[in-house]
C-alpha positions in Angstrom: -33.0 -42.5 73.7 -36.0 -41.1 71.9 -38.2 -41.9 75.0 -35.7 -40.0 77.2 -35.9 -36.9 75.0 -39.7 -37.0 75.0 -39.8 -37.5 78.8 -37.4 -34.6 79.3 -39.8 -32.3 77.4 -43.0 -33.2 79.2 -42.8 -30.1 81.3 -42.1 -26.9 79.4 -41.8 -24.3 82.2 -42.4 -24.8 85.9 -41.8 -28.3 87.4 -45.0 -29.9 88.7 -45.5 -29.0 92.4 -44.8 -31.9 94.9 -42.9 -34.0 92.3 -39.3 -33.5 93.3 -38.5 -36.9 91.8 -39.2 -35.5 88.3 -36.7 -32.7 88.9 -34.0 -35.2 89.8 -34.8 -37.6 87.0 -34.9 -34.8 84.4 -31.5 -33.5 85.6 -30.1 -37.0 85.3 -31.5 -37.5 81.8 -30.1 -34.1 80.6 -26.6 -35.1 81.9 -26.2 -37.8 79.3 -29.0 -38.2 76.8 -27.8 -35.9 74.0 -24.2 -37.2 74.0 -25.6 -40.7 73.8 -27.8 -39.6 70.9 -24.8 -38.3 69.1 -22.9 -41.6 69.6 -25.8 -43.5 68.2 -26.0 -41.1 65.3 -22.3 -41.5 64.6 -22.8 -45.3 64.5 -25.6 -45.1 61.9 -23.6 -42.5 59.9 -20.6 -44.7 59.7 -22.8 -47.7 58.8 -24.2 -45.8 55.8 -20.9 -44.1 54.7 -19.5 -45.5 51.4 -16.1 -45.0 49.9 -16.0 -42.1 47.4 -14.2 -42.3 44.1 -14.1 -38.5 43.8 -15.7 -35.2 44.9 -18.6 -35.5 42.6 -19.6 -38.8 44.1 -19.2 -37.3 47.6 -21.5 -34.4 46.6 -24.1 -36.9 45.4 -24.0 -38.5 48.8 -24.0 -35.4 51.1 -26.3 -33.0 49.2 -29.6 -35.1 49.3 -29.0 -36.0 53.0 -28.5 -32.3 54.0 -31.5 -31.3 51.8 -33.6 -34.0 53.5 -32.8 -32.6 56.9 -32.3 -28.9 56.4 -35.3 -28.0 54.2 -37.8 -29.6 56.6 -35.9 -27.8 59.4 -36.5 -24.4 57.7 -40.1 -25.2 56.8 -41.0 -26.4 60.3 -39.1 -23.5 61.9 -41.0 -21.0 59.8 -44.2 -22.7 60.7 -43.3 -22.5 64.5 -42.5 -18.8 64.2 -45.8 -18.1 62.4 -47.7 -20.1 64.9 -46.1 -18.5 67.9 -46.7 -15.0 66.4 -50.3 -15.7 66.0 -50.8 -17.5 69.3 -49.0 -14.9 71.3 -51.8 -12.5 70.7 -54.2 -14.6 72.7 -52.2 -16.9 75.1 -48.8 -17.2 76.8 -46.1 -18.5 74.5 -42.7 -19.8 75.6 -39.9 -18.0 73.8 -42.1 -15.8 71.6 -40.7 -14.4 68.4 -39.1 -11.0 68.5 -40.0 -9.7 65.0 -40.5 -11.8 61.9 -37.3 -10.9 60.0 -35.1 -11.2 63.1 -36.5 -14.6 63.9 -35.9 -15.9 60.4 -32.2 -14.7 60.6 -31.9 -16.5 64.0 -33.5 -19.6 62.6 -30.8 -19.8 59.9 -27.8 -18.4 61.6 -28.3 -18.8 65.4 -30.9 -21.6 65.7 -30.6 -22.0 69.5 -31.6 -18.3 70.0 -34.7 -18.6 67.8 -38.3 -19.5 68.6 -37.6 -22.9 67.2 -34.5 -23.5 69.2 -35.5 -27.1 70.2 -34.7 -28.1 66.6 -31.0 -27.5 67.0 -30.1 -31.2 66.7 -31.3 -31.3 63.1 -29.2 -28.2 62.3 -26.0 -29.7 63.9 -26.5 -33.0 62.2 -26.8 -31.2 58.8 -23.5 -29.5 59.5 -21.9 -32.9 60.2 -23.4 -34.5 57.1 -22.0 -31.6 55.0 -18.5 -31.4 56.5 -17.4 -34.8 57.8 -17.5 -36.7 54.5 -15.4 -33.8 53.0 -12.9 -34.0 55.8 -12.6 -37.7 55.3 -12.0 -37.2 51.6 -9.3 -34.7 52.3 -7.5 -36.4 55.2 -8.5 -40.0 55.1 -11.2 -41.9 57.0 -9.8 -41.5 60.5 -12.5 -40.7 63.0 -9.9 -41.0 65.8 -8.4 -37.7 64.6 -11.9 -36.2 64.5 -12.4 -37.3 68.0 -9.0 -35.8 69.1 -9.8 -32.6 67.3 -13.2 -32.4 69.0 -11.7 -32.8 72.4 -9.0 -30.2 71.7 -11.5 -27.7 70.3 -13.6 -28.0 73.4 -11.0 -26.1 75.4 -12.0 -22.9 73.5 -15.1 -20.8 73.6 -17.2 -21.0 70.4 -20.0 -18.7 69.3 -23.6 -19.6 68.9 -23.4 -18.5 65.2 -24.3 -21.5 63.0 -24.4 -23.6 66.1 -20.6 -23.8 66.3 -20.8 -24.2 70.1 -23.0 -27.3 69.8 -21.1 -28.6 66.7 -17.8 -28.6 68.7 -19.5 -29.8 71.9 -20.9 -33.0 70.3 -18.2 -33.7 67.7 -16.2 -36.1 70.0 -19.4 -38.2 70.6 -20.3 -38.2 66.9 -16.7 -39.4 66.1 -16.8 -41.9 68.9 -19.9 -43.5 67.3 -18.1 -43.8 64.0 -15.1 -45.5 65.8 -17.4 -47.9 67.6 -18.9 -49.0 64.3 -15.6 -49.4 62.6 -14.2 -51.5 65.5 -17.5 -53.3 66.3 -15.8 -56.7 66.4 -14.0 -55.6 69.6 -17.1 -54.8 71.6 -19.6 -57.4 70.3 -17.8 -60.0 72.3 -17.9 -58.1 75.6 -18.8 -60.3 78.6 -21.8 -59.9 80.9 -19.4 -58.9 83.7 -18.2 -55.9 81.6 -21.9 -55.0 81.0 -22.7 -54.9 84.7 -19.5 -53.2 85.6 -20.1 -50.4 83.0 -23.7 -50.1 84.2 -22.6 -49.6 87.8 -20.0 -47.0 86.7 -22.7 -45.1 84.8 -25.0 -45.2 87.8 -22.2 -43.9 89.9 -21.5 -41.0 87.5 -25.2 -40.0 87.7 -25.2 -40.2 91.5 -22.1 -38.0 91.6 -23.7 -35.5 89.2 -20.8 -35.8 86.9 -20.3 -33.3 84.0 -22.3 -34.0 80.8 -19.2 -35.2 78.9 -18.3 -37.8 81.5 -21.9 -38.9 82.1 -22.5 -39.1 78.3 -19.4 -41.2 77.7 -20.3 -43.4 80.7 -23.7 -44.1 79.2 -22.3 -45.6 76.0 -20.9 -49.0 77.2 -24.0 -50.2 79.0 -26.2 -49.1 76.1 
């Protein structure tokens, strides 16, 4: 999954001339790689999630994890803004900053619109680490309800503020990852026939240029 992300970012702007295969492969990758990444993230999150005796214990779990992600996000984002401001005086820069203060506000409140927009995954994951344990503490550890809520919320338009659009878009996949880990005994015994069948189905979804949600879900069983 990491390799696919890197491969998809090899070309920043124009596609290389005479390499139509790259255009098709990149489109295929972008149809499923981030939903797959969120499922894998949900699996590892559920693997590390303990039971909490109370809210204080929950805070001791969530706070350092959010800090470990969000502070480097802010530091690296500020470094990118400063670097782009300096470099834009001499060379072409993709998505150059539009004023220092405005960029800092966008970095914190509308990351996808900022000069460091490619760091959005870290921001969204920070939101999940902050909110999901609290929701489980309030309503019980039921990722199936989180999955259902994510699907239902996807029918509404969400603003880019605080990455709510991406938080809602990928919530079903994050919850699906948690469910897969909690019920891992059911799929660790899957037969080779199911593996090849799911792989063929995934290939068919890519060939049909299926929507990202369908292609992302289809990528999970073969992986």
